[in-house]
C-alpha positions in Angstrom: -9.5 17.5 12.7 -6.0 18.8 12.9 -4.3 20.1 9.7 -1.8 17.3 9.8 -4.4 14.6 10.3 -6.4 16.1 7.4 -3.2 16.2 5.3 -2.6 12.5 6.0 -6.2 11.7 5.1 -5.6 13.5 1.7 -2.4 11.5 1.3 -4.3 8.3 2.0 -7.1 9.2 -0.5 -4.5 10.0 -3.2 -2.5 6.8 -2.6 -5.8 4.8 -2.6 -6.8 6.3 -6.0 -3.3 5.7 -7.4 -3.3 2.1 -6.2 -6.9 1.4 -7.3 -6.0 2.7 -10.8 -3.2 0.2 -11.4 -0.6 2.5 -9.8 -0.8 5.0 -12.6 1.9 7.4 -11.6 1.4 9.5 -14.7 -1.9 10.9 -13.2 -0.6 11.4 -9.7 -0.5 15.2 -10.0 -4.1 15.2 -11.1 -5.1 13.0 -8.2 -3.3 15.3 -5.7 -4.9 18.4 -7.2 -8.3 16.9 -7.2 -8.2 15.7 -3.6 -6.9 19.0 -2.4 -9.5 21.0 -4.2 -12.3 18.6 -3.2 -11.5 17.9 0.4 -9.1 20.6 1.7 -9.1 23.7 -0.5 -8.0 25.8 2.5 -5.1 23.6 3.5 -1.8 25.6 3.1 0.8 22.9 3.8 0.6 21.1 0.4 4.4 20.5 0.4 3.9 18.0 3.3 1.3 16.2 1.2 3.1 16.2 -2.1 6.4 15.0 -0.6 4.9 12.1 1.2 2.8 10.9 -1.7 5.6 11.1 -4.3 8.2 9.5 -2.0 5.8 6.8 -0.8 5.2 5.9 -4.4 8.9 6.2 -5.3 9.9 3.8 -2.5 6.9 1.5 -2.8 8.9 -1.6 -3.6 11.2 -1.2 -0.6 8.3 -0.3 1.7 6.3 -3.4 0.5 9.3 -5.6 1.4 9.1 -4.2 5.0 5.3 -4.9 5.0 5.9 -8.5 3.7 8.5 -9.1 6.4 6.0 -8.2 9.2 2.7 -9.4 7.7 3.8 -12.9 6.8 0.4 -14.4 6.4 -0.8 -11.4 4.4 1.4 -10.4 1.4 0.9 -6.9 0.3 -1.0 -7.8 -2.9 -3.6 -9.6 -0.7 -4.2 -6.7 1.6 -7.1 -4.3 1.1 -6.1 -1.2 -1.0 -6.8 1.0 2.1 -4.7 -1.1 4.6 -1.7 -1.4 2.4 -1.6 2.3 1.7 -2.0 3.2 5.4 1.0 0.9 6.1 3.0 2.4 3.2 2.5 5.9 4.4 3.3 5.1 8.0 6.4 3.2 7.1 7.7 5.9 4.8 7.0 8.6 7.3 8.5 6.6 10.2 11.7 5.7 8.5 12.3 9.1 6.8 11.1 11.9 9.0 13.3 12.5 12.0 11.1 15.4 13.1 8.1 13.2 13.7 8.4 10.7 16.6 7.9 7.1 15.3 5.0 6.6 17.8 3.2 9.7 16.4 3.4 8.5 12.8 2.3 5.0 13.8 -0.6 6.3 16.0 -1.8 8.5 13.1 -1.8 5.4 10.9 -3.9 3.5 13.4 -6.3 6.4 13.6 -6.7 6.5 9.8 -7.4 2.7 9.9 -10.0 3.3 12.6 -11.7 6.2 10.6 -11.6 4.7 7.1 -11.0 1.0 7.3 -13.1 -2.0 8.0 -13.8 -3.7 11.3 -10.4 -5.5 11.4 -8.3 -2.7 9.8 -7.3 -0.9 13.0 -6.2 -4.2 14.7 -4.3 -5.4 11.6 -2.5 -2.1 11.0 -1.7 -1.7 14.7 -0.2 -5.2 14.8 2.0 -4.8 11.7 3.2 -1.4 12.8 3.8 -2.6 16.3 6.0 -5.3 15.1 7.9 -2.8 12.9 8.3 -0.4 15.8 9.6 -3.2 18.1 12.2 -4.3 15.5 13.5 -0.9 14.3 12.6 1.7 16.9 11.9 0.5 20.4 15.6 0.1 21.4 17.1 2.8 19.2 17.6 6.4 20.4 17.3 7.7 16.9 15.2 6.5 14.0 17.0 4.5 11.3 16.9 6.0 7.8 15.9 3.2 5.5 14.9 5.0 2.3 16.5 8.0 0.7 14.5 10.8 -0.8 13.8 10.9 -4.5 11.9 14.2 -4.8 
């Protein structure tokens, strides 16, 4: 597993715990520290992880609006905790990190859905992110910046 893929898995685990625990942001540093120690004690690029977790949480309402626009039959609150956090991470990363091509961020999300999700997760995540890609990125030379940075 590549270091960045492992980092995204840690991000996903942390967002899952945060969301499962009623989005308790007061404990987010504990969740991050626990996941890093438990699953990737040797990983050196913790800034990558921390920035994405904290900003995905900070922009969660805006990100959820994007999800709701593209998953019309499935509002965010009806999605599995795993699927909605895979989508949140992918959307944050796609809209806010020029250094990562949109297709790379979206493909990483689909891989996470395949690895950790249920039988329909990969197809669902791929469909939602494909619609977002078509609307915002397919015909644009540069990515659109949708959310500012809060950290």
